[in-house]
Each structure stands twice: as structure tokens, then as C-alpha cells.
C-alpha positions in Angstrom: 0.0 0.1 0.0 1.2 3.4 -1.0 0.5 6.2 1.5 1.7 9.8 0.9 1.2 13.3 2.0 2.5 15.3 -0.8 1.1 18.7 0.0 -0.9 20.9 2.5 -3.6 23.5 2.4 -4.2 26.6 4.2 -7.8 26.8 5.3 -9.7 29.5 6.4 -13.5 28.5 7.7 -15.1 31.3 9.6 -12.9 31.9 12.6 -10.9 28.8 12.2 -7.6 28.9 10.3 -5.6 25.8 10.0 -3.3 23.5 8.0 -4.9 20.8 6.1 -2.7 17.7 5.1 -3.6 16.0 2.1 -3.5 12.2 2.1 -3.1 10.2 -0.9 -3.5 6.3 -0.9 -2.0 4.4 -4.0 -1.3 7.8 -5.8 -5.0 9.0 -5.6 -6.2 11.6 -3.2 -8.2 10.0 -0.3 -8.9 12.8 2.3 -7.6 15.7 4.1 -6.8 15.8 7.7 -5.9 18.4 10.5 -2.8 17.6 12.7 -5.1 17.4 15.6 -7.0 14.4 14.0 -3.9 12.6 13.4 -2.6 13.2 16.8 -6.0 11.9 18.2 -5.6 9.0 16.0 -2.1 8.3 17.1 -3.3 8.5 20.8 -5.9 5.7 20.0 -3.2 3.7 18.2 -0.9 3.7 21.4 -3.7 3.0 23.8 -4.8 0.0 21.7 -1.4 -1.4 20.3 1.0 -0.1 22.9 4.0 2.0 22.7 6.4 -0.6 21.3 5.0 0.3 17.7 7.8 2.2 15.9 5.5 4.9 14.5 5.0 6.1 18.2 8.5 7.6 18.3 8.1 9.1 14.7 4.9 11.3 15.3 5.7 14.9 15.4 5.2 16.9 18.6 2.6 19.5 19.3 3.6 23.1 19.0 2.3 26.2 21.2 3.0 28.7 18.6 2.1 28.9 14.8 4.3 27.2 12.6 6.5 28.7 10.0 6.3 27.4 6.3 9.5 25.4 6.9 8.2 23.9 10.1 4.8 22.9 8.2 6.8 21.3 5.6 8.8 19.4 8.3 5.6 18.3 10.0 4.3 17.2 6.8 7.3 14.8 6.0 7.2 13.4 9.5 3.3 12.7 9.3 3.9 11.2 5.9 6.5 8.8 7.5 4.1 8.1 10.4 1.3 7.1 8.2 3.6 4.9 6.2 4.9 3.3 9.2 1.2 2.6 10.5 0.2 1.2 7.2 3.3 -1.3 7.2 2.1 -2.8 10.6 -0.4 -5.7 9.7 -1.9 -5.6 13.2 -2.8 -2.1 12.8 -3.5 -1.8 9.1 -6.0 -4.8 9.4 -7.7 -3.3 12.4 -11.2 -1.8 12.4 -9.4 1.3 14.1 -7.4 2.1 11.0 -10.3 1.1 8.5 -12.7 3.4 10.5 -10.3 6.2 10.9 -9.7 6.5 7.2 -13.2 5.9 6.0 -14.5 8.4 8.4 -11.9 10.8 7.1 -13.0 10.2 3.4 -16.5 10.8 4.4 -15.8 14.1 6.2 -13.7 15.2 3.5 -16.3 14.4 0.7 -19.1 15.9 3.1 -21.0 12.6 2.4 -23.9 11.7 4.9 -25.2 8.2 4.9 -28.1 7.8 2.6 -29.6 4.9 0.5 -28.0 4.7 -2.7 -27.8 2.5 -6.0 -24.3 1.5 -7.1 -23.7 0.0 -10.5 -21.2 -2.7 -10.7 -20.0 -4.3 -14.0 -18.7 -7.7 -15.0 -15.9 -8.2 -17.4 -18.6 -8.7 -20.2 -20.2 -5.4 -19.4 -23.0 -6.8 -17.7 -24.4 -4.3 -15.2 -25.4 -5.3 -11.6 -27.3 -2.6 -9.5 -27.3 -2.9 -5.9 -28.8 -1.1 -3.1 -26.4 0.1 -0.4 -25.8 2.9 1.8 -23.5 5.6 0.4 -21.0 5.3 3.1 -20.6 1.6 3.1 -17.1 0.2 3.3 -15.9 -1.9 0.3 -16.1 -5.4 2.0 -19.8 -4.7 2.7 -20.6 -3.6 -0.9 -18.6 -6.6 -2.2 -20.8 -9.0 -0.1 -24.1 -7.2 -1.2 -23.0 -7.7 -5.0 -22.0 -11.4 -4.2 -25.5 -12.0 -2.7 -27.2 -10.1 -5.7 -25.6 -12.6 -8.3 -25.9 -15.7 -6.0 -22.2 -16.3 -5.5 -21.4 -18.7 -2.5 -20.1 -16.8 0.5 -17.1 -19.2 0.5 -16.1 -17.5 -2.7 -16.8 -13.7 -2.2 -13.3 -12.7 -1.6 -11.9 -14.7 -4.5 -13.1 -11.6 -6.1 -12.7 -7.8 -5.5 -14.0 -4.4 -6.6 -11.7 -2.5 -9.0 -12.0 1.3 -10.2 -11.5 1.1 -14.1 -11.5 4.1 -16.2 -13.4 4.0 -19.4 -11.4 4.2 -22.6 -12.8 6.0 -25.7 -11.5 2.9 -28.0 -12.2 0.2 -25.5 -15.2 -0.3 -23.4 -13.6 -2.6 -21.0 -11.4 0.3 -20.0 -8.2 0.5 -18.0 -7.8 -0.7 -14.4 -6.8 1.9 -11.9 -6.7 0.2 -8.7 -8.4 -2.3 -6.5 -10.8 -0.4 -4.0 -9.7 -0.7 -0.4 -11.8 -1.6 2.6 -11.1 1.6 4.2 -13.0 3.6 1.6 -16.5 3.7 0.3 -16.8 2.5 -3.3 -19.9 4.9 -3.7 -17.6 8.0 -2.7 -14.6 7.0 -4.4 -16.5 6.5 -7.7 -18.3 9.7 -7.5 -15.1 11.7 -6.6 -12.7 9.8 -9.3 -11.4 12.0 -12.0 -12.6 11.1 -15.4 -15.1 8.5 -16.5 -15.0 5.4 -14.4 -16.8 2.6 -13.2 -16.6 -0.1 -10.5 -15.9 -3.7 -12.0 -15.9 -7.1 -10.3 -12.8 -9.2 -11.3 -11.0 -12.0 -9.6 -8.7 -11.2 -6.8 -5.9 -13.9 -6.8 -3.0 -14.9 -9.1 -2.6 -18.6 -8.5 -4.7 -20.5 -11.1 -5.2 -23.4 -8.8 -7.7 -21.5 -7.2 -9.9 -21.7 -10.3 -10.4 -25.4 -9.3 -12.6 -24.1 -6.4 -14.6 -21.7 -8.5 -15.5 -24.1 -11.3 -17.5 -26.3 -9.1 -19.8 -23.3 -8.6 -22.1 -22.2 -11.3 -21.5 -18.5 -10.5 -18.0 -18.8 -9.9 -17.7 -20.5 -13.1 -19.7 -18.0 -15.0 -17.5 -15.0 -13.5 -14.5 -16.8 -14.4 -15.6 -17.5 -18.1 -16.4 -13.8 -18.8 -13.1 -12.7 -17.5 -11.2 -15.1 -19.6 -13.1 -14.2 -22.7 -12.4 -10.4 -21.9 -8.7 -11.2 -21.5 -8.4 -13.3 -24.5 -10.2 -10.7 -26.6 -7.9 -7.9 -25.5 -4.8 -10.1 -26.2 -3.7 -10.2 -22.6 -3.6 -14.1 -23.1 -1.4 -15.3 -25.9 -2.9 -17.9 -28.5 -2.1 -19.3 -31.8 -4.6 -19.4 -34.5 -5.2 -23.0 -34.2 -5.6 -22.5 -30.1 -8.1 -19.5 -31.0 -10.2 -22.0 -33.3 -10.5 -24.4 -30.6 -11.6 -21.7 -28.1 -14.2 -20.5 -30.6 -15.6 -24.0 -31.0 -15.7 -24.7 -27.2 -17.4 -21.2 -26.9 -20.1 -22.0 -29.6 -20.7 -25.4 -28.0 -21.5 -23.5 -24.6 -18.7 -25.7 -22.9 -17.5 -23.0 -20.4 -15.7 -25.5 -18.0 -13.8 -26.9 -21.1 -13.1 -23.7 -22.4 -11.5 -22.6 -18.9 -9.5 -25.6 -18.6 -8.0 -25.1 -22.2 -7.5 -21.5 -21.5 -5.4 -22.2 -18.5 -2.9 -24.1 -20.6 -2.3 -20.9 -22.7 0.6 -18.4 -22.3 -0.1 -15.6 -19.9 -3.3 -16.8 -18.7 -4.4 -14.8 -15.7 -1.9 -12.0 -16.3 -2.8 -8.3 -16.2 -1.1 -6.1 -19.1 -0.2 -2.7 -18.7 0.0 0.1 -21.1 3.3 0.6 -23.0 5.9 2.0 -21.1 10.0 2.7 -21.1 12.3 0.5 -19.3 16.1 0.5 -18.8 16.7 -3.2 -19.7 18.6 -4.3 -21.6 19.4 -0.7 -22.8 18.2 2.9 -21.5 14.9 4.0 -23.0 13.7 0.6 -24.4 10.0 0.6 -25.2 8.3 -2.3 -23.5 4.7 -3.9 -22.6 4.8 -5.2 -19.3 2.4 -8.1 -18.0 2.1 -9.4 -14.3 1.0 -12.9 -13.3 2.2 -16.5 -12.5 4.7 -14.8 -9.7 6.5 -12.8 -12.4 6.7 -9.7 -14.6 7.0 -10.3 -18.4 8.7 -7.6 -20.4 7.9 -7.6 -24.1 10.8 -5.3 -25.5 11.1 -3.6 -28.8 14.9 -3.3 -29.7 16.5 -0.7 -31.8 16.5 -3.2 -34.8 12.7 -3.6 -34.5 13.1 -7.0 -33.1 10.7 -8.2 -30.3 12.4 -9.8 -27.2 10.8 -11.2 -24.0 12.3 -11.1 -20.5 10.7 -12.8 -17.5 11.5 -11.7 -14.1 10.4 -13.9 -11.1 9.2 -12.2 -7.9 11.1 -14.6 -5.9 14.5 -13.2 -7.3 13.4 -9.6 -6.5 15.3 -8.5 -3.5 13.3 -5.2 -3.1 11.8 -2.4 -5.0 11.0 1.2 -4.9 8.8 3.8 -6.6 10.3 7.3 -7.0 9.0 10.3 -8.7 10.8 11.4 -11.9 12.9 14.5 -11.5 10.9 17.5 -12.4 12.5 20.1 -10.3 12.8 20.7 -6.6 9.5 22.5 -6.2 7.5 20.0 -8.3 4.6 17.9 -6.6 4.2 14.1 -7.0 2.7 13.4 -10.4 1.4 9.8 -10.6 2.0 10.0 -14.4 5.7 10.5 -14.0 6.9 7.6 -11.8 9.5 5.1 -11.8 9.5 1.6 -10.3 12.8 0.0 -9.9 13.4 -3.5 -8.4 16.8 -5.2 -7.6 16.8 -8.3 -9.2 19.1 -11.6 -8.6 20.2 -12.0 -12.3 22.8 -14.6 -11.2 24.1 -16.2 -8.0 25.3 -13.4 -5.8 24.8 -10.8 -8.6 22.1 -8.0 -8.1 21.0 -5.7 -10.7 18.6 -2.7 -10.5 15.9 -2.7 -13.2 13.8 0.4 -13.9 10.7 1.2 -15.7 9.0 4.6 -16.2 5.1 4.1 -16.3 2.0 6.0 -15.3 0.8 2.7 -13.8 4.0 2.2 -11.6 1.8 2.0 -8.4 -0.5 -0.5 -10.1 2.3 -2.6 -11.1 3.8 -2.4 -7.6 0.3 -3.4 -5.9 0.2 -6.4 -8.3 3.8 -7.5 -7.1 2.9 -7.0 -3.5 -0.5 -9.1 -4.1 1.5 -11.9 -5.6 4.0 -11.8 -2.8 1.3 -11.8 -0.2 -0.4 -14.8 -1.9 2.8 -16.8 -2.1 3.6 -16.4 1.5 0.0 -17.1 2.4 0.2 -20.4 0.6 3.6 -21.2 2.1 2.0 -20.8 5.6 -0.9 -23.0 4.9 -3.5 -19.9 4.9 -6.5 -19.5 2.9 -8.5 -16.7 1.2 -10.7 -14.9 3.7 -14.4 -15.6 4.1 -17.2 -13.4 5.3 -17.3 -15.0 8.7 -13.5 -13.9 9.2 -14.5 -10.4 9.5 -14.9 -8.9 12.9 -17.3 -6.0 13.6 -15.5 -3.4 15.6 -16.9 -1.4 18.3 -18.3 2.2 17.8 -15.2 4.5 17.6 -15.0 8.2 18.1 -12.8 10.1 15.9 -11.9 13.9 16.1 -13.7 16.0 13.5 -12.0 18.9 11.7 -14.2 21.3 13.8 -12.9 19.7 17.0 -16.1 17.7 17.4 -16.7 14.1 17.5 -17.4 11.6 14.7 -19.0 8.4 15.7 -18.2 5.5 13.4 -17.8 1.7 13.3 -16.0 -0.5 10.8 -14.9 -4.2 10.5 -11.5 -5.9 10.5 -10.0 -9.1 9.4 -7.6 -10.3 12.1 -4.9 -12.7 10.6 -5.5 -11.8 7.2 -7.2 -14.9 6.3 -4.5 -16.9 8.0 -6.1 -18.5 11.3 -3.0 -20.6 12.2 -0.4 -17.8 11.9 -0.4 -14.3 13.4 0.5 -11.4 10.9 4.2 -11.1 10.6 5.7 -7.6 11.7 9.1 -6.6 12.1 10.3 -6.3 15.7 13.7 -5.1 15.1 13.8 -1.4 15.7 17.5 -0.7 15.6 18.6 2.3 13.3 20.4 -0.1 10.9 17.3 -2.0 10.2 14.7 0.8 9.8 14.5 2.6 6.6 17.4 5.1 6.3 16.0 6.6 3.0 12.7 8.3 2.1 12.0 5.5 -0.3 11.2 3.1 2.5 12.3 0.2 0.5 11.2 -3.2 2.1 12.2 -6.8 1.7 10.0 -9.5 0.4 9.3 -10.8 3.8 7.8 -7.6 4.7 5.7 -7.9 1.7 7.5 -5.3 -0.2 5.6 -2.3 0.8 7.0 0.6 -0.9 6.2 4.2 -0.8 6.5 7.1 -3.4 9.2 9.3 -3.0 8.4 12.8 -3.2 10.5 15.1 -5.5 11.4 17.3 -2.4 13.1 14.2 -1.2 16.5 12.8 -2.2 16.6 9.5 -4.2 17.7 6.6 -1.9 21.5 6.5 -1.9 21.5 3.0 -0.3 19.1 0.2 0.2 18.8 -1.8 3.6 20.4 -5.3 3.1 17.7 -7.8 3.2 17.7 -11.6 2.7 15.3 -12.4 -0.1 15.0 -16.1 1.3 13.5 -14.9 4.5 9.9 -15.9 5.0 10.6 -19.4 3.4 11.6 -18.3 0.0 14.7 -20.5 -0.7 16.9 -22.0 -3.4 14.2 -24.1 -4.9 12.4 -20.9 -6.1 15.3 -19.6 -8.0 
């Protein structure tokens, strides 16, 4: 997850003058917050999770006198670092306290009051499902309503997720922007999104063996079928002419299960393909089309002589990665269309190399990598995809409002992240050598490779904290 506070605003409301800190999640504006609101949240975190949490030592202190511009900037940076640390602690990030705080902040920022609403959710074949919800319902609540509306078994609800998709003029299927998180309201996020967007239901896993569960259920089978049809039509799955003819024959016969089983044998089945970008491998400024899936990134490169070359990079050989903003001047703001994603790759035994791509979908690519790593670690621990009954309804929480009043809200959490046998893994080493010494917060795979955007105001990381890729059970057999 990518949290940042790239800028601030001076707010004048009646007799109240204050600085508002703009919180972005995954490169998208989520909410604005006063320092007092974040301080109140920090106090609740300390009370509930104790003072051993590293972020408690990073929260900036209160000031009695008004802040100078340089002090505001210093506070912005410290608050950004704090929220990044909070989001990387799985006990906190999966809690109803965290979800409730961010959901309440989104509602307050967008001035959204709870009301009955209708939300259109689309399947991958363009079929529209209209569900009745409350405008402020969190994502998991909406997803469960959608699943109930189409008759999907509760055990399979979280095999799928809601995605925000931007409509393209030349392709009605659109471009995936991001997965909608549980600490936001899909209704509010859709209404506030820039451009023409829609909410789409897509599968939410990478390992094709999970298909075996879904194809036994008629609704699950249909959802998989329409998604595979879409992926093949847009060229995300590679197929020869003979293979396409066989697929067309199975489609004409209505043999959905056989269609899926054959499609699974095709190259790049289950991959997401991103828009064309530029990479520095094997040479600087090489045009490429990148796909993610099957625990790897695939680069399709157009070389100077016009030839097409393919390179595959397995996630088990990525020691770490980071996202940085392309240098646009010291005073430039973070622009999500000018981002670089770089990963350090084990290209040979004891030989690492940084590989960089410049793409306006850098954050989405990073989140896909993180999801693949999460799924791999979950399977190695013997965990499973969560079910609706795993969610725990939290108590009513009181959060501070911008005007100093109280917002009363409740949310749900998913303790253990669908792994009932193993508690969430968090780092307990707080020594300076193991904490991030760089603004890029580069993390190792065993920490689920949670990276953040580096602001142009911050220096590019000069070094990376050394981490062993084989931690968390990833070993030689995966190379």
C-alpha cells in the first residue's frame, strides 16, 4: 500500500484557520486531515497497540506557537513517514480502528452523509448489476452485497474484488486504475474519481489453482468464464490461430468449463497487461509492454533493430523495489503519471542488478507485485482466502472532526488476514540499521515489499537496507 502526504492547504473557515494535510493512497487523493485529527488517531493507536510500535516515536510533537512554512513542511514529512509506518504494521492496518479512521476521514472530506443509494457494478462482459447500499458503506460490505445479488456462494466472495476502472474511448472494457480498499466507500470513491470511471468485479488472486474451487460453482464458473473471454479478446492471453479456433469451438458449444480448462494451458493466462512504457533493460529508453502474473513480470521489449524480445523476472528473485518520482524540479509535486518503479533483481548467483521502468501505472504494477508476494507467503503458511465470517465488527469508535467535534463510526477488521493458524508477520527489529534510512522506505519480500512514493522534495535513496530474499521461506528451490 502506498501512503503519502504530498502537499498541504491553508484553510480559512469562519474564525478557524488551520493547515490541512492531504493524504493520498496508491497515488490518489483520499482525504484531508488536520494535525489534531492525526494526533488523536495516534493516541488511540498507542492505547490499543501499545508504545512498542515504531511509529509512536516518529509522530511529530505538538507546537504551542503557529508554525512557519519550513516547520509545516517538516511536519508534513514526519506525518507522511508516520502514516507509512502505520500502514506497514499488519496488526494495525487490518484493524477496525485503521479502517474506521480512514473511512470516516473520507466521508468528512467529501461531506458525504449516510443515505440509501444505488451503485452500478459491472462484470467483465459489460453486464451491469445494480445494488442497493448505503452511500458510506465500506468496500467489503458492498462486495458481499454484490455477491449475494448474483448468487455467489459466501465461501467464494473474496476470490473477487471491486476495481476502479477508467473508461477508454477506444475500449469499453477500460483501464484498471486500482483495487478499491476496505477503508474507503466505493460509492464515494467512484463519485469523486477524475474522468469517466466504473466499478468492476474481477477475480482477486493470481494462482490459477484457485480456479479449481470456483469452477465447481455455477456462478463462480460464469464469472471466471466472462473474465477469460475478455482477457483473450484484448490480447492479454497469448494464443495461436489453432488455439483460438479451438476456443471458438468450445465457446459455440457452450462448454464453459472445458473452455476455461483449455485457456489455463495458454501463455499468460491470468496475467494483467499494462500500458506501454519505457524500461532501462537491456538498454536505456527501451519501449516495453509489461504483464504481471504467475509470480513474475514479463517484459516484451522492442529493440532498436525492431525485433521483439521477451524477458521474465520472477518475484522470488526480486530482493526489493522502490517507487520514485521522476525528477521535475525541486518544487514539483508528486505526479502519478511521472513515476519510476525499480526493483533489484538476482540475475545470477550473488549478482544483483537494478531494473527500472517509467510508467504512469507504476503504483498499480507495484501493488500487483505485492499481491503476488502476499499470496505466495499465505500459501506457504497454509493459509486461505478470507471468508465473510472472518470479518469482525468493531465497536463504535470516536474520531476527532476538523471542527473539533466528534465523529462516531464503526468498521470491520479481518484479524490474521485469512490465515487462522499464523499471526500477521511484523518486524520487531527497531534498531537504526534495520529501519529505513531512506525516504523510499524500501522493504524486503518478507515484509511484503510495501513501498512508498518518494516525493521530488526528497532525495533519491542512496542505499538500500540489506535484506535476505530467502527470508519468509523463499529459498533456493524458487530460483
